[in-house]
Structure formats: C-alpha cells, structure tokens
C-alpha positions as CSV (number, residue, x, y, z in Angstrom):
1,X,-62.4,54.4,12.5
2,X,-60.3,57.5,12.0
3,X,-56.9,58.4,13.3
4,X,-55.1,61.8,13.4
5,X,-51.6,61.5,11.9
6,X,-49.9,64.8,12.4
7,X,-46.4,66.3,12.2
8,X,-45.5,68.5,15.1
9,X,-44.4,71.4,12.9
10,X,-47.2,72.2,10.5
11,X,-46.2,75.7,9.6
12,X,-49.3,77.9,9.1
13,X,-49.6,79.1,12.7
14,X,-50.8,75.9,14.3
15,X,-48.7,73.0,15.7
16,X,-49.5,69.3,15.7
17,X,-49.8,69.7,19.5
18,X,-52.5,72.3,19.1
19,X,-54.3,70.4,16.4
20,X,-54.6,67.3,18.5
21,X,-55.8,69.3,21.5
22,X,-58.5,70.9,19.4
23,X,-59.7,67.6,18.0
24,X,-59.8,66.1,21.5
25,X,-62.0,69.0,22.6
26,X,-64.5,67.9,19.9
27,X,-64.0,64.2,20.2
28,X,-62.4,63.0,23.4
29,X,-60.3,59.9,23.0
30,X,-59.7,60.5,19.3
31,X,-56.6,58.4,18.3
32,X,-53.5,60.6,17.7
33,X,-50.1,59.7,16.2
34,X,-47.5,62.4,16.2
35,X,-44.6,62.4,13.7
36,X,-41.5,64.4,14.4
37,X,-37.7,64.6,13.9
38,X,-36.9,67.1,16.6
39,X,-39.8,67.5,19.1
40,X,-39.8,64.0,20.7
41,X,-38.6,65.2,24.1
42,X,-41.7,67.4,24.3
43,X,-44.2,64.6,23.7
44,X,-44.6,63.6,27.4
45,X,-45.5,67.2,28.4
46,X,-47.3,68.4,25.3
47,X,-48.9,65.4,23.7
48,X,-52.5,64.4,24.3
49,X,-53.1,61.5,26.7
50,X,-53.1,58.1,25.0
51,X,-51.3,59.3,21.9
52,X,-48.2,57.8,20.2
53,X,-45.2,59.4,18.7
54,X,-42.9,58.0,16.0
55,X,-39.6,59.7,15.2
56,X,-38.6,60.5,11.6
57,X,-37.2,58.9,9.6
58,X,-39.5,55.9,10.1
59,X,-40.4,52.9,8.1
60,X,-43.9,52.5,6.8
61,X,-44.2,49.4,9.0
62,X,-43.6,51.6,12.1
63,X,-46.5,53.9,11.1
64,X,-48.8,51.0,10.4
65,X,-47.9,49.4,13.7
66,X,-48.7,52.7,15.6
67,X,-52.0,53.1,13.9
68,X,-52.9,49.5,14.4
69,X,-52.0,49.8,18.1
70,X,-54.3,52.8,18.6
71,X,-57.2,51.2,16.7
72,X,-56.8,47.9,18.6
73,X,-56.9,49.5,22.0
74,X,-59.8,51.8,21.2
75,X,-60.3,55.4,22.3
76,X,-58.2,56.7,25.2
77,X,-60.1,57.7,28.3
78,X,-61.2,61.3,28.3
C-alpha cells in the first residue's frame, strides 16, 4: 500500500494541503501524513480527513509509527 508523505510548504506553487486534496479526489481515503514545523495549528481546518501530522523536527521512529498507524487502520472513509 502507498502513503503520501508531504511537507506543507512545497514551494513550486502548490502546498501539501492542496496536494493531498488532489490525491483524495482521485483516490478517496488515500493515507496522508503531513510534515511541518510551522503549520500544525492549521491541520484541523486544512488537512484531509483521517490524515496525521507530525511536527518537525521528528525522529525516524515517529514517522514510522505514523505510517504504520495509517496502514494498520486502512483507508479513511470518503
């Protein structure tokens, strides 16, 4: 199974928020993990349903746990 791991601030005219929304339009329930150092307060209002957010800096084990949690629970409801 695949998981989208995205920073919120991608640079080139698209944000991680927008990227996840576009992927969810194609594949509802696609697992999403956002990574950020400054945009965490926006996650509840801008993140896709069923996503997770980890704040930078984070340990590799935190990222692994987030991905594992999403894969273990399966796709989010559309």
